[in-house]
N, C-alpha and C positions, 0 to 999 in steps of 0.2 A: 639932361634930365631937369625937368621943371621943379623949381622950389617955391612956386607961388603959394603963399600961406593962406589957408582957410582960417578965418578969424575964430578965436576961441572965446570962451565966456568966463568973465571974472566970477569967482565964487559968490553966489548969492547966499542968503541965509538958509534957504532950502536947496536940496539937490534938484538938478534939472530933471525933467520928466523921463529922459532916456536912462536915468540911473535908478529909477524905481522899478522894483521887480515884484511879481506876484509870489505869494507863498507857494512852495513846492507842493505838487499834488500828483496823483496817479497811483495805480495799483502797485507798480514796482517800488516806487518811493515809499509808500505806506508799509509795504512788506519789509524793506530794508530798515526803515526807521524802527519798526517793531523789534527786529533782530538786534540792532545796535543797543536799544534800551534794555532788552531782555538779558543780553549777555555782557552788558557794560563794555561794549567795544569802543575804541577810540579812533576817530577819524578826524582829519583836518577839516573835512567837509562840515561836520557838526560843530567842532570847537571853534572854527574860524567863521562860522555862520556864512558860508560861501553862497553868493547869490545864484550860482549855477547848480546847486546841490541836487535839486529835483531833476534837472535835465541830465546831469552826469549819471546819477544813480539809475535813472530810467534806461540809460544806455549801458549799464553794467560797469561803470567806472567809479572808483573811489580812491581817496588819497589818505595815506597813513604816515604819521610822524614817529620816528624812532629816536632813541638816545635821550629821552626825557623831554621836559617842556621848559627847561631853563637854559638859556644860551650864554655862551662866554663873550659874545659880542653885543654891542649896543647900537644897532642901526637905527637911524632916526625915523624910519618909516614903519618898523615892524612892531607888532603887538605882543610878540613873545617876550616873556620875562627875561631879564638879564641878571646874572649873578653866578653863584657857585653851583654847578649842576650836581645832581645826585650821582651816586655810584652807578656803574654800568649794570644793567639787568641782562645777564647772559641768557636768560630764558626768553627774552623779548623776540628774537627771530621766530621761535615756535608760536608765540602768542599772536604775532602779526599774521603768520601763515594760517593759523587756525581761524582768525577773524575773517580773512579773505575766503576761506572755505565755507564758513558758516553763512556769509553774505552772498556766496555764489558769484563773486566778482570776476568778470571776464578780463578786465584790464586794470591793473593796480598801479598807482603812482606812490612811490615811497620817498619821503623827504626826511630831513632831520634838522635839529638845531646845530650850530657850530660847537664843536667840542675841542677847542684849542688847549684844554686842560689835559687831554689824553695824549700819550706818546704817539699813538697811531691815528690821532684826530678822529677816532671813531670808525675808521675804515674797515676794521676787522668785523665789527658788528654789522656794518653795512653789507659786507660780502656774505656773512653768515645768514643775514635776513633774506637775501636773494636766493641763496641755496635752499633755505627752509621753505620759501614760497614755491620754488620749483618742485621740491619733493612732494609737497602736500597738494599743490595745485598745478599739475603739469600742463594744463590747457590755458592757464592764465598768462597773459602777456604783461610785460613790466616796463615801467619807466622809473629810473632813479634820478630824483632831483637832488643833486649833491651839493654840499658846501665846497669851498675851494681847497680844503685840506692843506692850506697855506702853499699850494702849488707843488707839494712834495710828490715826486713822481711815483715812488714805491707805493704810496697810499692810493693814488689814482689807478695804478696798475691792478690793484685788487678789484676795482669796479670793472675795469675792462675785462679781466679774466673771467668773471662770472657772467658776462655777456647779456645784460638786459637789452631788450629791444631798442630802448631809447635811453640815452644818458643826457641829463639836462643840468645846466648850471646857469643861474640867472645873473645877468649884468645889472639889472634893476634900474639903472639910470645912465645918463650920458657921462662922458669923461669929466667935464667941468664940475659936475655935481657929486661925483663919486665920494669925495672926501667928506662932504656934508651928510650925504644920504647913507653911505655904507662906511662908517667911521674907520673900522679896522680892515677894510678890504681895499684892493687896488684894481683899477680898471685894466691895466695891462696884464696883471696876474690872472684875472678871470679870463681874458682873451687867450692867454697862453694855456690855461687849463683846458679850454674848449678845443684849441688847436692840437694839444697833446693827445687828448682823448681820441680825436679823429685819426690822427697820424698813427696812434697805437692800435687801431683796429676797431674802435667803437662803431657799431652798426649805424646808428643815427644819433646825431647830436642836436641839442635844442637849447635855446636861451630865451629870456623874457625881460622886458623893460616896462616900467610904469611911466605914465605921462601926467602932467599937471603939477610938477615940482619946480617949474620955472625954466625948463629946457626950451631951447629954440628949435624950430623945425629943421634947420640945417644940421644941428647937433644930433637930432634923432636919426636923420638920414646917414650921417657920418657913422653913428653907432651901428646901424644896420649894415653899412658897407664893411665895417670892421668885422662884424660877425660873419659875413659872407667870405671875407678874406681868410677867416679862421676855419672855413669849410663847414660852418654850422648849417644844418639842414632845415631846421624849423625855428620860427621866431613867434613869440606871443607879445602883444602890445595892448596894455589896458590902462584904465584910469586909476591913479592913486587916490585912495580915500584915507583920511586921517583916523587912525584907530582910537586916539584919545587926545585930549588937549595938550598932553606932554609931548606928543609926536609932532613931526614937521607939518606945517599947515598946507592945505591945498592952495596952490597959487592960482590955478585956473581949471575949469572943466573943459575938456577937449570935445569939440563937436563931432557928431557921428560922421560928418563929411570928411573931417581930417583923418579919422581912423581909417575910413575907406581909402583915402589917398595913400596912406602908409601901406595898406594891404596891397594895393595895385603896384606901388613902387617895389615892395618886397618881392612880389612874384616876378617882376621884370628883372630884379637883381639875380634871380635864380634860386630863391628859397623853395624848398619842396612844399612846405606849408607855411602860411602866414595867418595867424589868428589875431585880428586887430579890431578892437571895439571897447567901449566903455566898461563893460562887465566882464571882459576877458581876464582870466587868471591863468596861472602857469599850467594848470592841468585841464584847462577848458578844451574839449574835444580831443583829449589826449589819446583816446583809442584810435583816432584816425591817423595819428602821427607815426605809427609803425609801418604804414603803407607807402 
């Protein structure tokens, strides 16, 4: 397998042209935006200012975050606040399910902050949210983008039991950079989580990594191979962008040609789907990953 590197670009003062996106438009987007504002619905799409919001909403896909907006971990790449989270809102599963119904979402992605402060790591609310969505939206398909639950199997079992179409857990970066990028996470633990999910009967597993943090091409390929060895079905690869000056800096902007190369390599490795591009995020084209 060739590992000839396509040159990348050192970060200039402005973003390269391939990272500039048009404002979202379209009838479906406008309709959903109106519903979100009218009913004060909370999606990662809006709160995270995702560049793909217009495209995803146009295809009937949206991402929702549960268990609050304060994380117990302090990853160097993530814009979510770190600190002491609020108490669990046990009405949240119904609220999320109702939001999905109001918006008419065909494929919902659910994610959450890490809740290491809870005995169950938040896994009970996770399972209840999937159940509530199923009850209220029986035609909606689901992806659960979960934390690692510290690798505790009984918590992971709750996710497997409610059987979302896709279970996702992100590696985020290569092995060498994990301690710096994901301070309280472990590379091998995340791999084991993905392997355990598949071995326990998860229908489809998925993971994602960000580029531009100083990783080498051979390290990216090694991570992709590790994911395939863990029987992961889908991988997403995108460009890291610094949320604020307090976060890790962008070391380089990866050229579109390099993303294309990773896509081709991933398909040769046997991934069912590979989404690789500067603007790719975890839930990009998520509705296609159930097939």
